[in-house]
C-alpha positions as CSV (number, residue, x, y, z in Angstrom):
1,M,7.9,-36.7,27.0
2,S,12.0,-36.9,27.8
3,L,13.6,-34.3,25.4
4,V,17.2,-34.7,24.1
5,K,19.2,-31.6,22.8
6,F,18.2,-29.7,19.3
7,R,21.5,-30.9,17.5
8,N,20.2,-34.8,18.1
9,L,17.0,-33.3,16.0
10,T,19.3,-31.9,13.5
11,S,21.3,-35.1,12.9
12,E,18.6,-37.2,12.9
13,T,16.9,-35.2,10.2
14,Q,19.9,-35.2,8.1
15,K,20.6,-39.0,8.5
16,K,16.7,-39.6,7.2
17,S,17.3,-37.5,4.4
18,R,20.6,-39.1,3.4
19,N,19.3,-42.7,3.8
20,L,16.4,-41.9,1.2
21,S,19.1,-42.9,-1.1
22,S,19.5,-46.6,0.7
23,E,17.9,-49.1,-1.0
24,S,17.7,-50.8,2.6
25,Q,15.4,-47.5,3.6
26,K,12.5,-48.8,5.4
27,K,9.2,-47.1,6.2
28,V,9.6,-45.2,9.9
29,S,6.9,-47.1,12.4
30,P,4.8,-45.9,14.6
31,E,7.4,-46.8,17.1
32,G,10.3,-45.1,15.6
33,K,8.2,-41.5,14.8
34,Q,7.2,-41.6,19.3
35,N,10.8,-41.8,19.9
36,M,12.3,-39.1,17.6
37,K,12.1,-36.5,20.5
38,L,14.0,-33.4,20.9
39,S,14.4,-30.1,22.8
40,F,14.6,-26.7,21.3
41,R,14.7,-25.1,24.9
42,K,18.0,-23.3,24.3
43,L,16.7,-21.5,21.1
44,A,14.2,-19.6,23.6
45,A,15.4,-15.5,23.6
46,K,16.2,-14.8,26.9
47,Q,13.8,-12.4,28.4
48,D,11.9,-11.6,25.5
49,R,8.6,-10.4,26.8
50,H,7.0,-8.2,24.2
51,T,3.4,-6.6,25.7
52,I,0.6,-6.6,22.9
53,T,-2.0,-3.7,23.7
54,D,-5.5,-3.5,22.5
55,Q,-5.0,0.4,21.8
56,P,-6.0,1.1,18.1
57,V,-4.0,1.7,15.3
58,Q,-5.1,4.9,13.1
59,S,-6.0,3.6,9.3
60,T,-4.7,5.5,6.4
61,R,-6.2,5.5,2.7
62,S,-3.0,7.4,1.6
63,N,-0.8,5.4,-0.9
64,S,2.2,8.4,-0.4
65,N,3.5,5.8,1.8
66,A,4.2,2.9,-0.7
67,N,8.1,2.7,-0.4
68,N,8.0,2.3,3.2
69,R,5.0,-0.3,2.7
70,K,7.5,-2.4,0.7
71,G,10.0,-2.2,2.9
72,L,8.7,-3.2,5.8
73,Y,7.5,-6.2,3.4
74,D,11.9,-6.6,3.1
75,K,12.1,-5.9,6.8
76,A,9.6,-9.1,7.5
77,C,11.7,-10.9,5.0
78,I,15.4,-10.3,6.8
79,Y,13.8,-11.2,10.2
80,L,12.4,-14.1,9.5
81,N,15.5,-15.1,7.5
82,H,17.1,-14.6,10.8
83,V,15.0,-16.5,12.9
84,L,15.7,-19.6,10.6
85,N,19.3,-18.7,10.7
86,A,19.4,-19.1,14.6
87,V,17.2,-21.9,14.5
88,K,19.7,-24.1,12.2
89,N,22.7,-22.5,14.0
90,R,21.0,-23.7,17.4
91,K,20.9,-19.6,18.8
92,S,18.4,-18.1,20.3
93,F,16.2,-15.2,18.2
94,A,13.6,-12.8,19.8
95,L,10.0,-11.9,19.0
96,E,10.3,-8.4,19.8
97,P,11.6,-7.0,16.6
98,G,8.8,-8.9,14.6
99,F,6.0,-8.0,16.5
100,K,7.5,-4.4,15.9
101,I,7.4,-4.9,11.9
102,L,4.2,-6.6,12.5
103,Q,2.5,-3.4,14.2
104,K,3.8,-1.3,11.5
105,M,2.2,-3.3,9.1
106,A,-1.2,-3.5,10.8
107,E,-1.4,0.8,10.2
108,V,-2.5,0.3,6.8
109,D,-6.4,-1.2,6.1
110,H,-6.7,-0.3,2.5
111,P,-7.3,-3.0,-0.7
112,Q,-4.8,-1.1,-2.5
113,D,-2.1,-1.2,0.0
114,E,1.1,-2.1,-1.7
115,L,2.4,-4.1,1.0
116,F,-0.9,-7.0,0.6
117,I,-0.5,-6.3,-3.7
118,M,3.1,-7.2,-3.1
119,A,2.3,-10.1,-0.9
120,I,-0.1,-11.4,-3.9
121,H,1.7,-11.1,-6.4
122,L,5.5,-11.5,-5.6
123,D,6.6,-14.7,-7.2
124,D,10.1,-16.4,-6.6
125,R,10.0,-20.2,-5.8
126,F,13.5,-20.2,-4.8
127,K,12.8,-17.8,-2.1
128,Y,9.4,-19.5,-1.4
129,V,10.3,-20.5,2.1
130,I,11.0,-17.3,3.6
131,H,8.0,-15.3,1.3
132,H,5.4,-18.1,1.9
133,S,5.1,-17.3,5.9
134,V,5.8,-13.2,5.4
135,N,2.8,-13.3,2.9
136,V,0.4,-15.5,5.1
137,A,1.3,-12.6,8.0
138,V,0.2,-9.6,5.5
139,Y,-2.9,-12.3,4.8
140,A,-3.8,-12.8,8.6
141,L,-3.3,-8.9,9.1
142,K,-6.1,-8.3,6.6
143,M,-8.5,-11.1,7.7
144,A,-8.4,-10.1,11.3
145,Q,-9.2,-6.6,10.6
146,H,-12.6,-8.2,8.7
147,L,-13.2,-10.6,11.8
148,G,-13.2,-7.6,14.1
149,F,-10.3,-8.7,16.1
150,T,-8.7,-6.6,18.9
151,Q,-5.5,-4.7,18.2
152,K,-3.5,-7.5,20.1
153,Q,-5.4,-10.6,18.6
154,K,-4.4,-8.9,14.9
155,L,-0.6,-9.1,16.2
156,E,-0.7,-12.3,17.7
157,V,-2.3,-14.2,14.6
158,A,0.1,-12.2,12.5
159,M,3.1,-13.3,14.8
160,A,1.9,-17.1,14.6
161,A,1.3,-16.7,11.0
162,L,5.0,-15.6,10.3
163,L,6.4,-18.0,12.7
164,H,3.8,-21.0,11.9
165,D,6.8,-22.7,9.6
166,V,9.5,-22.0,11.6
167,G,10.3,-25.7,11.1
168,M,11.2,-25.5,8.2
169,A,15.1,-24.8,9.3
170,V,15.5,-28.0,10.0
171,I,14.1,-29.7,6.6
172,P,17.3,-30.5,4.2
173,D,17.7,-28.1,1.5
174,K,17.7,-30.8,-1.1
175,I,13.7,-31.4,0.3
176,L,12.8,-27.8,0.2
177,Y,13.8,-26.9,-2.9
178,K,13.9,-30.4,-5.0
179,Q,12.3,-29.3,-8.5
180,E,10.7,-32.9,-8.9
181,K,8.2,-34.7,-7.0
182,L,8.9,-35.6,-3.4
183,S,9.1,-39.2,-2.9
184,P,7.0,-40.6,0.1
185,Q,9.9,-40.5,2.2
186,E,10.5,-36.9,1.4
187,A,6.9,-36.0,2.4
188,E,6.7,-37.9,5.3
189,I,9.6,-35.8,7.0
190,L,8.1,-32.4,5.3
191,R,4.9,-33.0,7.1
192,E,6.7,-33.4,10.6
193,R,7.9,-29.4,10.1
194,P,4.2,-28.7,12.4
195,N,6.1,-30.9,15.3
196,Y,9.4,-29.3,14.9
197,S,7.8,-25.4,15.1
198,Y,5.7,-26.4,18.2
199,K,9.1,-27.3,20.1
200,I,10.5,-24.8,18.8
201,L,7.6,-22.0,19.7
202,R,7.0,-23.9,22.9
203,T,10.5,-22.5,24.4
204,F,9.0,-19.3,24.5
205,G,6.6,-20.1,27.5
206,D,2.7,-20.0,28.0
207,E,2.6,-16.0,27.5
208,F,3.3,-17.0,24.0
209,A,1.3,-20.6,23.9
210,Y,-0.7,-19.3,21.5
211,L,2.2,-19.1,19.2
212,A,3.3,-22.9,19.4
213,E,-0.2,-24.3,19.5
214,S,-1.2,-22.2,16.3
215,A,1.7,-23.9,14.3
216,A,1.2,-27.5,15.9
217,Q,-2.7,-27.2,14.5
218,V,-2.1,-25.2,11.0
219,Y,-2.5,-28.3,9.2
220,E,-5.2,-29.3,10.9
221,R,-8.5,-29.2,9.5
222,V,-12.2,-28.8,11.2
223,D,-13.6,-31.8,9.5
224,G,-11.1,-34.0,11.5
225,S,-8.7,-35.0,7.7
226,G,-6.1,-32.8,8.7
227,Y,-2.5,-33.8,10.4
228,P,-0.5,-34.4,12.8
229,R,-3.2,-35.6,14.7
230,A,-6.3,-35.4,13.1
231,I,-8.0,-33.0,15.4
232,R,-11.7,-31.1,14.4
233,G,-13.6,-28.4,14.9
234,D,-13.2,-26.4,17.7
235,E,-10.3,-28.2,19.1
236,I,-8.2,-26.3,16.5
237,H,-7.1,-23.0,17.7
238,E,-9.1,-20.1,15.7
239,Y,-5.5,-18.8,15.1
240,A,-4.5,-22.2,13.3
241,Q,-8.1,-22.2,11.2
242,I,-7.2,-19.2,10.1
243,I,-4.0,-19.5,9.4
244,G,-4.3,-23.0,7.5
245,L,-6.6,-21.6,5.2
246,L,-4.9,-18.3,3.9
247,D,-1.4,-21.2,4.4
248,M,-3.4,-23.2,1.3
249,Y,-4.2,-19.8,-0.4
250,E,-0.5,-18.7,-0.7
251,A,0.9,-21.7,-1.8
252,L,-1.7,-21.8,-4.7
253,I,-1.0,-18.6,-6.3
254,H,2.7,-18.6,-5.8
255,S,5.2,-21.1,-7.6
256,R,7.0,-23.3,-6.1
257,P,10.3,-25.3,-7.2
258,Q,8.6,-28.1,-8.7
259,R,5.2,-26.5,-9.9
260,E,4.1,-23.5,-11.2
261,K,1.7,-20.9,-9.6
262,L,-2.5,-21.2,-10.0
263,T,-4.3,-17.9,-10.8
264,H,-5.9,-16.7,-8.4
265,F,-9.2,-17.5,-9.7
266,T,-8.4,-20.7,-10.0
267,A,-6.8,-21.3,-6.7
268,V,-10.2,-19.7,-4.8
269,K,-12.2,-22.1,-7.1
270,E,-10.3,-25.0,-6.0
271,I,-10.3,-24.4,-2.5
272,I,-14.2,-23.6,-2.6
273,D,-14.8,-26.7,-4.7
274,T,-12.9,-29.4,-2.7
275,C,-12.5,-27.5,0.8
276,K,-15.5,-26.4,1.6
277,N,-15.7,-29.0,4.6
278,R,-12.6,-28.4,5.5
279,F,-12.6,-24.8,6.9
280,Q,-14.9,-22.4,9.0
281,R,-17.8,-21.0,6.7
282,T,-17.3,-17.4,7.8
283,H,-13.3,-18.0,6.9
284,L,-14.1,-18.9,2.9
285,K,-16.2,-16.2,2.8
286,L,-13.8,-13.5,4.0
287,L,-11.3,-15.3,1.8
288,L,-13.7,-14.3,-1.2
289,S,-14.9,-11.2,-0.2
290,I,-11.3,-10.0,0.9
291,F,-9.1,-11.5,-1.3
292,T,-11.2,-11.9,-4.5
293,A,-11.1,-14.2,-7.2
294,F,-9.6,-10.9,-9.4
295,P,-7.4,-9.3,-7.1
296,I,-5.4,-6.0,-7.9
297,H,-3.2,-6.3,-10.4
298,S,-4.0,-9.9,-11.9
299,F,-5.8,-10.3,-15.4
300,V,-9.1,-11.6,-16.5
301,R,-11.1,-11.7,-19.9
302,L,-14.8,-10.6,-20.3
303,N,-17.4,-11.8,-22.4
304,S,-16.6,-9.5,-24.8
305,N,-13.2,-11.4,-25.2
306,A,-11.6,-7.8,-24.4
307,I,-9.3,-8.5,-21.3
308,G,-9.0,-5.8,-18.5
309,K,-6.2,-5.4,-15.7
310,V,-8.1,-5.3,-12.1
311,I,-7.1,-1.6,-10.7
312,E,-10.0,-1.5,-7.9
313,T,-12.2,-4.2,-6.3
314,Y,-15.6,-4.3,-4.3
315,P,-16.0,-6.3,-1.2
316,D,-20.0,-6.5,-1.8
317,Q,-19.4,-7.5,-5.4
318,P,-16.3,-9.9,-5.4
319,M,-17.0,-10.8,-8.9
320,R,-17.2,-7.4,-10.5
321,P,-14.3,-5.2,-10.0
322,K,-13.3,-2.2,-11.9
323,L,-10.9,-2.8,-14.7
324,Q,-8.4,-1.0,-17.3
325,I,-9.0,-2.6,-21.2
326,I,-5.5,-3.5,-22.0
327,F,-6.6,-5.4,-25.1
328,D,-9.3,-5.2,-26.7
329,S,-11.6,-8.2,-28.4
330,Q,-9.5,-8.7,-31.3
331,K,-6.0,-8.7,-28.8
332,R,-5.3,-5.7,-30.0
333,K,-3.4,-3.6,-27.4
334,V,-5.4,-0.3,-26.8
335,L,-3.7,2.7,-26.4
336,T,-5.9,5.2,-24.9
337,E,-7.3,4.9,-21.0
338,R,-10.3,2.5,-21.0
339,I,-11.9,1.7,-17.3
340,I,-14.7,0.1,-17.0
341,A,-16.4,-0.5,-13.7
342,L,-18.4,-3.9,-14.1
343,P,-21.1,-2.7,-11.5
344,D,-22.0,-0.1,-13.9
345,N,-21.9,-2.5,-17.1
346,P,-24.7,-5.0,-16.0
347,L,-24.0,-6.4,-20.0
348,L,-20.2,-7.2,-19.1
349,N,-19.3,-10.3,-17.2
350,I,-15.6,-12.1,-16.1
351,V,-15.6,-15.3,-17.9
352,D,-12.2,-16.4,-17.2
353,S,-9.0,-15.4,-15.7
354,V,-5.8,-14.5,-17.6
355,S,-2.1,-15.4,-16.3
356,E,0.7,-13.2,-16.6
357,G,2.5,-15.4,-19.3
358,D,-0.5,-15.1,-21.6
359,I,-0.8,-11.2,-21.4
360,Q,3.4,-11.7,-22.2
361,E,2.7,-13.4,-25.0
362,L,0.2,-11.3,-26.5
363,S,2.1,-8.3,-25.7
364,R,5.1,-10.2,-27.9
365,T,2.9,-10.7,-31.0
366,Q,1.6,-7.3,-31.4
367,P,1.9,-5.6,-34.4
368,E,4.8,-3.0,-35.0
């Protein structure tokens, strides 16, 4: 397929966005879509060759480096922001800095890793374009570890996750940050982003072909219900299958300009109930065991009506974490430390998750 320069894509996307307000706006025909051709050839970084090895990374269970772990999150955000700005300005960007950040991220594998907790709970709806992809990259490292991936594979899937939505750079901000429901035409523009991401990442050549292929297939589903090509099963790259599930989970548990986030329990339940045929069973089971319906620092209500904060999870019993009770059954704040490990208390069980907003409201209504 012949290609034209990136500036034609940018102007074409902007033109389509401007035309949405016109009464003469018409649905794009299949032929029209096929003729929307673009090239990101000049965006490829010159001589960017990051060698990934299978040398093991030593794991640590220490939390003494919490600030450094949080700093890695910020560095990943800065790197991705640079990448998106480079794409917008038709400049090249390098993969090497991103790989270095991800390699540092991979050095810790522990449920109470501050980086992982930050990726689960940090929520800023007007920074979601950056935070979303960084969060998915953190999740991908975690899942890759449990899938038994080599060090090389871990870094590959994490980088594919970090860059899977790089095509967002060419979507107009008025669509990305719109606080009302998108129109059908705006939604159609947004659905083009995997094609844009593919063309951007393909310029890095065959050595990094997995980046482009994963980006193109993130929104495909194993039952053939996805887009843009409705491919199914093993036709979808394994990295794209993993990232696609984590992309959905991340989106549900974080706010967007036009909607509020779901609780972790509700998000996991929705995925299991409605998408069990769209993802690999192995990946769904790992979603539940790794991320759990009640991750660390989330809040839950017990059958005693007490409310607790999750302080530790157990992979073999994801529905029965360890809790610090913060409100008793009468909704009074507990002033002394009270820890309950649900596996050791068979008469107690979680009946619901509690939102941060509900916790704040309970705190405000406490008697003096």
